[in-house]
C-alpha positions as CSV (number, residue, x, y, z in Angstrom):
1,M,153.3,-62.3,-58.6
2,S,150.8,-63.2,-61.4
3,D,149.7,-66.3,-59.5
4,T,149.0,-64.3,-56.3
5,T,147.0,-61.8,-58.3
6,E,144.7,-64.5,-59.7
7,I,144.2,-66.4,-56.5
8,L,143.7,-63.5,-54.0
9,P,140.2,-62.4,-55.1
10,H,138.9,-66.0,-54.7
11,R,140.2,-66.2,-51.2
12,V,138.7,-62.8,-50.2
13,L,135.3,-63.8,-51.6
14,H,135.4,-67.2,-49.8
15,L,136.3,-65.5,-46.5
16,Q,133.5,-62.9,-46.9
17,E,130.9,-65.7,-47.6
18,R,132.0,-67.6,-44.5
19,V,131.8,-64.4,-42.3
20,L,128.4,-63.5,-43.6
21,G,127.2,-67.1,-43.3
22,R,128.2,-67.2,-39.6
23,N,126.6,-63.9,-39.0
24,Q,123.3,-65.0,-40.6
25,E,123.2,-68.1,-38.4
26,Q,123.7,-65.9,-35.3
27,A,121.1,-63.4,-36.6
28,E,118.5,-66.2,-36.8
29,R,119.3,-67.2,-33.2
30,N,118.9,-63.6,-32.1
31,R,115.6,-63.4,-33.9
32,R,114.3,-66.5,-32.1
33,T,115.5,-65.1,-28.8
34,F,113.8,-61.7,-29.4
35,G,110.6,-63.5,-30.5
36,A,110.5,-65.6,-27.4
37,A,111.0,-62.5,-25.2
38,G,108.2,-60.7,-27.1
39,V,110.5,-57.7,-28.0
40,T,110.5,-55.7,-31.3
41,V,114.0,-54.9,-32.5
42,V,114.7,-51.8,-34.6
43,N,118.0,-51.5,-36.4
44,V,118.7,-47.8,-37.1
45,L,121.3,-47.1,-39.8
46,S,122.7,-43.9,-41.4
47,A,125.8,-41.9,-42.2
48,P,127.5,-40.1,-39.3
49,G,125.7,-36.9,-38.5
50,S,122.3,-37.9,-39.9
51,G,120.6,-37.6,-36.5
52,K,120.3,-41.2,-35.2
53,T,121.1,-40.2,-31.6
54,A,118.9,-37.1,-31.6
55,L,116.0,-39.1,-33.0
56,L,116.5,-41.9,-30.5
57,E,116.8,-39.5,-27.6
58,R,113.5,-37.8,-28.6
59,T,111.8,-41.2,-29.1
60,L,112.8,-42.5,-25.7
61,I,111.4,-39.3,-24.1
62,D,108.2,-39.2,-26.1
63,L,107.3,-42.8,-25.7
64,K,108.5,-43.2,-22.2
65,D,105.1,-43.7,-20.6
66,E,103.8,-45.8,-23.5
67,V,106.6,-48.2,-24.5
68,R,109.3,-49.9,-22.5
69,A,112.5,-49.4,-24.5
70,A,116.3,-49.9,-24.4
71,V,119.1,-49.1,-26.8
72,I,122.3,-50.8,-27.9
73,V,124.7,-48.2,-29.2
74,G,127.5,-49.0,-31.6
75,D,130.4,-46.6,-32.1
76,L,134.0,-47.0,-33.2
77,A,135.1,-45.0,-30.1
78,T,133.8,-43.2,-27.1
79,D,130.5,-43.7,-25.2
80,N,129.3,-40.1,-25.8
81,D,126.1,-41.2,-27.5
82,A,125.3,-43.8,-24.8
83,R,125.8,-41.3,-22.0
84,R,123.5,-38.9,-23.9
85,L,120.8,-41.5,-24.3
86,A,121.1,-42.6,-20.7
87,R,119.6,-39.3,-19.6
88,S,116.3,-40.7,-20.6
89,E,116.7,-43.4,-17.9
90,A,116.2,-46.1,-20.4
91,T,118.6,-49.1,-20.4
92,I,121.6,-48.3,-22.6
93,V,124.3,-50.8,-23.6
94,Q,127.5,-49.6,-25.3
95,I,129.4,-51.6,-28.0
96,T,132.7,-50.1,-28.9
97,T,133.9,-51.6,-32.2
98,G,137.3,-50.1,-32.5
99,T,138.3,-50.6,-36.2
100,I,135.1,-52.5,-37.2
101,C,132.8,-50.2,-39.2
102,H,129.5,-52.2,-38.4
103,L,127.8,-54.2,-35.8
104,E,127.5,-58.0,-36.1
105,A,124.9,-60.4,-34.8
106,S,127.3,-61.9,-32.3
107,M,128.0,-58.4,-30.8
108,I,124.3,-58.0,-30.3
109,A,123.9,-61.4,-28.7
110,R,126.7,-60.5,-26.2
111,A,125.2,-57.0,-25.5
112,C,121.8,-58.6,-24.8
113,E,123.4,-60.5,-21.9
114,D,123.2,-57.2,-20.0
115,I,119.5,-56.7,-20.8
116,D,116.4,-58.3,-19.5
117,L,114.6,-58.6,-22.8
118,T,111.4,-59.8,-21.2
119,T,110.9,-56.4,-19.6
120,L,111.0,-54.6,-23.0
121,D,108.6,-53.8,-25.8
122,L,111.2,-52.2,-28.1
123,L,115.0,-52.6,-28.5
124,F,116.7,-50.1,-30.7
125,I,120.1,-50.7,-32.2
126,E,122.0,-47.6,-33.1
127,N,124.4,-49.0,-35.7
128,V,127.8,-47.6,-36.4
129,G,127.6,-44.5,-38.7
130,N,128.3,-46.0,-42.1
131,L,126.4,-46.4,-45.3
132,V,128.2,-49.5,-46.7
133,C,129.3,-52.2,-44.2
134,P,126.2,-52.4,-42.0
135,A,123.9,-53.1,-45.0
136,S,125.3,-56.7,-45.3
137,F,124.9,-57.7,-41.6
138,D,121.5,-58.9,-40.4
139,L,121.3,-58.5,-36.6
140,G,118.1,-60.3,-36.1
141,E,116.0,-57.2,-36.2
142,S,112.3,-56.9,-36.8
143,L,112.5,-53.5,-38.6
144,R,115.4,-51.9,-40.5
145,V,115.3,-48.1,-40.5
146,V,117.6,-46.0,-42.7
147,L,118.0,-42.3,-42.0
148,T,119.1,-39.6,-44.5
149,A,119.3,-36.0,-43.6
150,V,118.2,-33.2,-45.9
151,T,121.8,-31.9,-45.7
152,E,123.2,-35.0,-47.4
153,G,121.6,-34.5,-50.8
154,E,118.8,-36.1,-52.7
155,D,121.0,-38.7,-54.5
156,K,122.0,-40.7,-51.3
157,P,119.8,-43.7,-52.3
158,L,121.5,-43.9,-55.7
159,K,125.0,-43.7,-54.3
160,Y,124.4,-46.3,-51.6
161,P,121.7,-48.6,-53.0
162,T,122.5,-51.7,-51.0
163,L,121.6,-50.1,-47.7
164,F,118.4,-48.5,-49.0
165,K,117.3,-51.8,-50.7
166,T,117.3,-53.5,-47.2
167,A,115.2,-50.7,-45.6
168,D,111.7,-51.2,-44.3
169,L,111.4,-47.5,-43.4
170,A,113.4,-44.5,-44.8
171,V,113.4,-41.5,-42.5
172,V,114.3,-38.1,-43.9
173,T,115.8,-36.1,-40.9
174,K,116.5,-32.5,-40.1
175,I,113.5,-31.4,-42.2
176,E,113.6,-28.0,-40.5
177,L,116.7,-27.2,-42.5
178,A,115.1,-28.1,-45.9
179,A,114.6,-24.6,-47.1
180,A,118.0,-23.4,-46.2
181,C,119.6,-26.4,-48.0
182,G,117.5,-26.0,-51.1
183,F,116.2,-29.5,-50.5
184,E,114.0,-31.0,-53.1
185,P,111.8,-33.6,-51.4
186,K,110.2,-35.0,-54.6
187,M,113.6,-35.9,-56.0
188,L,114.6,-37.8,-52.9
189,H,111.3,-39.6,-52.7
190,D,111.6,-40.6,-56.4
191,N,115.2,-41.9,-55.8
192,I,114.1,-43.9,-52.8
193,G,111.2,-45.3,-54.8
194,K,113.6,-46.4,-57.6
195,I,115.9,-48.2,-55.2
196,A,113.6,-49.3,-52.4
197,P,110.0,-49.3,-53.4
198,Q,109.1,-51.4,-50.4
199,A,110.3,-48.7,-47.9
200,A,107.8,-46.3,-46.4
201,I,109.1,-42.7,-46.2
202,V,108.7,-40.3,-43.3
203,E,110.0,-36.8,-43.1
204,L,110.7,-35.4,-39.6
205,S,112.6,-33.2,-37.3
206,A,113.8,-34.4,-33.9
207,R,114.5,-30.8,-33.0
208,T,111.1,-29.3,-33.7
209,G,108.9,-32.5,-33.4
210,Q,107.6,-32.1,-37.0
211,G,106.6,-35.5,-38.4
212,L,107.4,-37.5,-35.3
213,S,103.9,-38.9,-34.8
214,A,104.1,-40.5,-38.3
215,G,107.6,-41.7,-37.6
216,Y,106.4,-43.6,-34.5
217,T,103.6,-45.4,-36.3
218,R,105.5,-48.4,-37.7
219,P,107.4,-49.3,-34.4
220,R,104.2,-48.8,-32.4
221,G,102.3,-51.1,-34.8
222,L,104.9,-53.8,-34.4
223,V,104.7,-53.6,-30.6
224,H,100.9,-53.7,-30.6
225,A,101.0,-56.7,-33.0
226,R,103.1,-58.6,-30.5
227,A,100.8,-57.7,-27.6
């Protein structure tokens, strides 16, 4: 029993390194594929209920006449979010992961077989709702966006630093509920700054439209840079 206890952690670590190594190789292949097609890929991550689907739904509608977009949706079960987003008439591809709590680069590569990337400006990836596992898996994206709702508290970046450290953009959602929640924006901004000083911060509401114009600035800039 004592021998097993000593060996097991080394085996787990070695396996994790191999899994992440293979994923990184596929992520780089994805990135080359996306670059050749001229498409900007945005990986959207958050806890369940932070508003990923609501924000993507509003984005697809607002940018419909300006940007050609598609979405790959990752969920443990059901295609509810995919069917909701399909109302925008954008191309939507569902990935159902079962017991896997994140998306991997190989899943994205397979999903892209059903998408003509050359017809797109933006490809959004709605990652599985999870603040831990998705942080370690590069999907080949151009931009990593992390959402946190005002209802989740100001200390989210401190509790889940790995995810926030990888963010290019931190989006504070459901800002229309800030007063009711006693939300303290300066505290959240300070906490994001401690963990992820590289991340721009945007506050918005997909429901009311507040802050959406600023939220669209970064993806639009990447699209125009490729043009």
